[in-house]
Structure formats: structure tokens, C-alpha cells
C-alpha positions in Angstrom: 9.8 -7.2 4.8 11.7 -6.7 1.5 8.6 -7.3 -0.6 6.5 -4.9 1.3 9.1 -2.1 1.0 9.6 -2.9 -2.7 5.8 -2.6 -3.2 5.7 0.8 -1.4 8.7 2.1 -3.3 7.6 0.8 -6.6 4.1 2.2 -6.3 5.5 5.6 -5.1 7.9 5.7 -8.1 5.2 4.7 -10.5 3.0 7.6 -9.3 6.0 10.0 -9.2 7.0 9.1 -12.8 3.4 9.5 -14.0 3.2 12.9 -12.3 6.5 14.0 -13.9 5.5 12.9 -17.4 1.8 13.9 -17.4 1.7 16.4 -14.6 -1.0 14.2 -12.9 -1.5 10.6 -11.9 -3.7 8.5 -14.2 -6.3 6.6 -12.2 -8.0 4.0 -14.5 -9.8 1.6 -12.2 -13.2 3.0 -11.5 -16.0 1.1 -9.8 -19.6 1.9 -8.9 -20.8 -0.2 -5.9 -24.4 0.9 -5.7 -26.4 3.0 -8.1 -25.6 6.2 -6.2 -22.2 5.3 -4.7 -19.0 5.8 -6.7 -15.9 4.2 -5.2 -12.8 6.5 -5.5 -10.8 5.7 -8.7 -7.3 4.3 -8.3 -4.4 2.7 -10.2 -2.1 -0.3 -9.9 0.6 1.9 -8.1 -2.0 2.8 -5.5 -2.8 -0.9 -5.0 1.0 -1.7 -4.6 1.4 1.0 -2.0 -1.6 -0.1 0.0 -0.6 -3.8 -0.1 3.0 -2.9 0.9 1.8 -0.8 3.9 -0.6 -3.5 5.1 2.3 -6.1 4.9 4.6 -3.7 6.8 1.9 -3.3 9.5 1.5 -7.1 9.8 5.2 -7.6 10.0 5.6 -4.9 12.6 2.8 -6.2 14.8 4.1 -9.8 14.6 7.6 -8.5 15.6 6.1 -6.7 18.6 4.3 -9.8 19.7 7.5 -11.9 19.5 9.3 -9.2 21.5 6.6 -9.2 24.2 6.7 -13.0 24.3 10.5 -12.9 24.8 10.2 -10.4 27.6 7.6 -12.5 29.5 9.8 -15.6 29.5 12.7 -13.9 31.3 
């Protein structure tokens, strides 16, 4: 849980600092999947936020399953 929150906060701070310094966020990872399809560009801070949110969702869903299992046993 701590790592996921750290990733979200770190990514948000990285984008915020970039926005303060440059007035915009610099996206530097840019991929073309197919000849006519351009994947949206992103940066490392965006990756950190996404991974952090996914980890939080996994943690929350596993906590809910444990809670439901505990209720069924009583």
C-alpha cells in the first residue's frame, strides 16, 4: 500500500513540478503501433501514477475479498 501511494504521489509531484517550471508537462515516450495508429505520448510520471493506481485497486479488491471471507465464517 505504501509503495502504491508513493508512486501516485511521486508521479503527481513530477508532473506538477514540470508544469510549474515549463508551464506544460513534457511527454517524451511516443510510440506508433500500426502505420496509421499513434499511441498517446506519455512520460515516466504518468507510468508511476498508472502503476500506483493499479496496485491500489488490487490491494483494495484483495482487502474486500478478505473481509467478505471473514463475514461468511461467522
